[in-house]
C-alpha positions, 0 to 999 in steps of 0.5 A: 882259128877254126879246125877245118882241114885245108887240102895242099893244092886245092883252091880255098873259098874263105867266107867270113860272116856273122854269128847271125848270118847263115852264109857259110852253110849256104856254100858248103855244097860247093866243097869238092875234090876242086875246092875247099870251102872254109868258115873265118869266124873273125877278121884274124881268122880270115887274115890267117887263112889268106896270108898263108901261101900254102892256102890257095885262096881264090875266094873271099865271101863275106856277108854284108851283115857283119857291117860296113866297118868290117868289111873294109878292114876284112879286105884291107887285111887280104894278102895284096897280091890276091887283091892286085890279081883280081881276086874275087872278094864277094859281098852278100847283101840283102838286096837294098840298093840304097845300101850297095854304094859304100861297099861297091867302093870296096876294092875288088868287091863284087856285090851280089843279092843273097836273095836270089837263092842258094843254087844262083849264089852258088854258081855265081861263086863257082864262076867267079872262082874258075875265072880267077884261076884262069887269070892267075895261072896267065899271069905266072905263065906270063911273068915266067916266059918271054916271046917266042913268036915275035917276028911272027905275023900270021899264022894258024893254030889248033888246039883242043884242051885247055892246056893247050889253049892256055899256052897258045893264049899266053904265046899270042899275047906276048907279041904286045907290050902289055899282054895280060887283057889279050891273054885273058880275052883270048882264053875266055874265047878258047875255053868257049871254043873247046868247052861249048864247040869241041865238046858241046858242053851246054852253058846251064849244063857247065854251071851244074858241073860247076857247082858239083866240082865235076867240071873237070872230070866231064872234060876229062870224060868227053875228050875221051869219047869218039864223037869228040875226040878228034874235034879241034878248035883254030885261031887266025892270028895276024898282026899289022902295024897297028893291030892283032886280028884273031879269028877263033873257029869251033866245029860246035852247033853255036849259040845264041850269040846276039843275046850275050853280046845285047847284055851289058852284065852277061845274060841273067839266065846264063854264063855271059860275063866270060864274053863280056870279059872278053869284050872288054880285053879287045878294040872289037869283038864280034861273032858270026854265023851260029856263033862258032866263029868269032873275030877279035882285034887288038889295037896295039899301043905306041909301046907294042909297036 
């Protein structure tokens, strides 16, 4: 084991690299009050970090120079619940396409070219960690709760904080027999409405705040400012026998939604992966006007009816 101290209740990103790699040093700048970055110098070290419940594992970063066999063994030794919940396993490659195919088949792995540069790598990791923290929190909430609105067929709800957004997404998703995709999709839309609409945090600005571990602090600061404190987002909810309908609106200036919606893997220069994820959670998703209104439809399965 390494001698690094892991703070309780702070998410942990574990970096496994070879002796020849400098991957750990690339990500040390992500270490902040909101994230601890630790180095695993061996498979046993990685296993120990990932298996202890007191370690709030949020990401595993592995340099591909450790070799395919070690990559496969490393992922197989990670805590099973982390993998089942979609915990990010990020593999850094040298950008050679022919080397990617066997790596992509490893459980939950996300391959990224290390030649993109340190800043792009840190931003990618920070975004994956934030997304996983949202999904794992939703899963916990759903496992603890039962639907309190099963008989409601329509309503209009307001929200202005991330906590309110998560609670509302959880509540509305529980109208479905399989709530997780709806909860994830709604949370993406609700968080966007708060951060980009109510608080006017730009996409590039959010990336910089994630890199420096200051996003939560900046959200709290803006919510206290007079120009933002009274702003709220809304969702119109309606249900019929076959589908759930959501219309999310925010008071913000909108964004270039056509660019995001046309990119199959998210916009290359911004954060569009959240929108791509939301698209995958609903039967249909469309933005309207300047981009501060989004309509989503979930078609119910027979079990949901």
